[in-house]
C-alpha positions in Angstrom: 105.8 100.1 47.2 106.1 99.6 50.9 107.2 102.5 53.2 110.5 102.0 54.8 109.2 103.0 58.2 105.9 104.2 59.6 104.6 105.3 63.0 101.0 104.7 63.9 98.9 104.9 67.1 97.7 101.6 68.6 96.1 100.2 71.8 97.9 97.9 74.2 95.6 95.0 75.1 98.0 93.2 77.5 101.7 92.7 78.1 103.9 89.7 78.9 104.9 88.8 82.4 108.2 90.7 82.2 106.5 93.7 80.5 108.8 93.6 77.5 106.3 92.3 74.9 102.8 93.3 74.2 99.6 92.3 72.4 98.7 95.5 70.4 95.6 96.4 68.4 95.8 98.6 65.4 93.0 99.1 62.8 91.0 96.2 64.3 93.9 93.8 63.9 95.7 92.3 66.9 99.5 91.8 66.8 101.2 89.5 69.3 104.8 89.8 70.7 105.3 93.4 69.8 108.6 94.6 71.4 108.2 97.5 73.8 110.9 100.1 73.5 111.8 103.2 75.6 114.2 106.1 75.1 117.7 105.5 76.4 117.9 105.6 80.2 114.1 105.0 80.7 112.4 101.8 81.5 109.0 100.6 82.7 107.1 97.4 83.1 103.4 97.7 82.4 102.2 94.3 83.0 98.9 92.3 82.6 95.7 93.4 81.1 95.8 97.1 80.1 93.5 100.0 80.8 91.4 101.0 77.8 93.5 104.2 77.7 96.8 102.3 77.4 98.0 103.6 74.1 101.2 103.1 72.1 103.1 104.4 69.2 103.8 101.5 66.9 106.9 101.6 64.7 106.3 99.5 61.6 109.4 98.5 59.6 108.7 98.1 55.9 105.0 98.1 56.7 105.5 94.7 58.1 103.0 92.9 60.4 105.8 91.0 62.0 108.6 93.5 62.6 106.8 95.8 65.1 108.0 97.9 68.0 105.9 100.1 70.3 106.4 102.8 72.9 103.6 102.7 75.5 101.9 105.7 77.1 98.7 106.5 79.1 97.3 109.9 78.4 94.7 109.7 81.2 97.4 109.5 84.0 99.7 112.3 82.8 99.9 115.2 85.3 98.7 118.6 84.4 101.8 120.7 83.8 102.5 124.4 83.2 104.3 125.7 80.1 107.9 124.5 80.0 107.5 121.9 82.8 108.6 118.3 82.4 107.5 115.3 84.6 109.0 111.8 84.9 107.5 109.2 87.1 105.0 106.5 87.7 101.8 108.4 87.1 99.6 105.5 87.9 101.3 105.0 91.3 101.7 108.7 92.0 105.5 109.0 92.4 107.1 111.6 90.2 109.6 114.3 89.7 108.4 117.5 88.1 111.1 119.8 86.6 109.5 123.3 87.1 109.8 126.1 84.5 111.7 128.2 87.1 114.4 125.5 87.5 113.1 124.0 90.8 112.1 120.4 91.3 109.0 118.9 92.9 109.5 115.3 94.1 106.3 113.5 95.1 106.0 110.0 96.6 102.8 108.5 98.0 104.9 106.2 100.2 108.7 106.1 101.0 111.7 107.4 99.2 114.8 105.2 99.6 118.3 106.3 98.4 121.3 104.0 98.5 124.5 105.9 98.2 127.8 104.0 97.9 129.9 107.2 98.4 129.3 110.6 100.0 126.6 113.2 99.5 127.7 116.8 99.3 124.8 119.2 100.1 125.2 122.9 99.8 122.2 125.0 100.8 122.4 128.8 100.7 119.0 129.1 102.3 117.2 127.2 105.0 116.6 123.4 105.3 113.2 122.7 106.7 112.3 119.2 107.9 108.8 118.3 109.0 108.7 114.8 110.4 107.5 112.8 113.4 111.1 111.6 114.0 114.5 112.6 112.7 117.3 110.0 113.3 120.8 111.3 112.6 122.7 108.1 113.5 126.4 107.7 114.4 127.6 110.3 111.8 125.6 113.1 113.4 128.6 114.9 114.9 129.6 116.6 111.6 126.1 118.0 111.3 126.6 120.1 114.4 130.0 121.6 113.3 130.7 125.0 111.9 128.3 127.0 114.1 125.2 125.1 112.8 122.1 125.6 114.8 119.2 123.1 115.0 116.0 124.5 116.4 113.0 122.5 117.5 110.0 124.9 117.9 107.6 124.8 120.9 105.0 122.2 120.6 107.3 119.5 119.3 107.9 116.3 121.1 110.6 117.6 123.4 109.4 121.2 123.7 111.3 124.2 122.3 115.0 123.7 122.2 118.1 124.8 120.2 121.1 122.6 119.7 124.3 124.4 118.7 127.6 122.7 117.9 128.3 119.9 120.4 125.4 120.7 122.8 122.8 118.0 123.2 119.3 117.8 124.6 118.3 114.6 126.3 114.6 113.9 126.8 113.7 112.3 130.1 
């Protein structure tokens, strides 16, 4: 009698151009066109020939060799986490969000972070906002940043030298 459903570990050999299908090896047998599935809200596209550590959980329906689904993972790229921490990201590329055990977030990107917001952003900080950058561009909407007795301080040694901007004051570099 066939099992209704079984989960086994396999190896991904390669994926389709769109990353939705895979060639998967399990018990020395290769299965083509295995559908890759992810938990709701998650998606990825592992494409091309896979690393030898590209693993997957294979979901076999009625122990069929034709009704197969797989969830890919790579154990060799997963970050080292402390107890009760969770990481989501592209561990091969290095970009990730780590939800720390104390409730804080660590966001890492080896290149740029781009956010496109159709509406507003409401930011409430009860502590200090620290920006370390070679350039900060506030744009046309900068006036509200300097309201409500907000102080912006540039320490000595920065491009314009030490200065403090409070409310509607400005510092123009010559």
